[in-house]
Structure formats: structure tokens, C-alpha cells
C-alpha positions, 0 to 999 in steps of 0.5 A: 358357649364355654365355661371359665374352666374350658377357657382356662385349659387354653394356654396362651403364651407370648412368643417371638417369631425368629424365622418365617419361610414359605412351606414348599407346595403351599401358597398360603402356609408359612413355617415359623420358628418361635421362641417361647423362652426358657420354659417352653423353648423353640417350636415350629408353628405353621400359619396360613398368613402368606397371602397377608404378610411377608416373611420380613413383616413376621420375622422378629414380631412378638405376639400371642400363640396357643401352645397346648394344642395337639401337634398337627401334620400339615404339608408333611410338617408338624405344627406345634401351636397356633398363632392368634390373630384378630378378625373373623372375616377371612376375606380381609387381612387379619390383625396381629396382636402387638404389645405395649412395653416389654413382654418376656417370651413365655409369659401367659395370660393373667 
């Protein structure tokens, strides 16, 4: 269990995936370029969704990311955040969070 102060530390932001490429030498990692708008700008985020989605399905998709995680080195690249998906059973395809209506890149939870 966490308290509300711990939850408030997590910075969830809306971003649009500009590009999605396979990470060389990995069967599950994609390298995403994500636009978070003026305040944050563009970031590189690595995600293990290659076995579930094609690059074409992810490119242009707008969803939720966590942007205040410490950068993490993976396969020689730095990931500057985390894409949030729904589903805890890793044997099934995760679901992406989709918005109804217009949401600007960089918007946070309220």
C-alpha cells in the first residue's frame, strides 16, 4: 500500500509516439520517440511491446507515460520514461490507454 503523497510523486503525462523502431539485438524492445509538448519536449522511451504491437500501430498513438523515472540503460540505449499499459498477466496482450476527445501533449493527471 502507498499513501496519496507517494502516488502524487508519479508524474503521468500525455505523449504522442512520433517514431517506433526495433532495438537492434532485442526481440521485444522498441525505441520510441515521444512528443510531450512544450514543457517537456521529446524523449526516447524504450518499451517491451514488440511482440504485441507493430511499429505502425504505435506510431502516431497518443497515450499515458510516466516521465519522472530515473533514466535507465537498456541494450546500450537510455530510456527516459515508461509507457503505461493495462494488464498484469504478461502472457496476454496488454491494452493501451486511449483518450476520447482532444488532449494536448504534456497534460498530466488531475
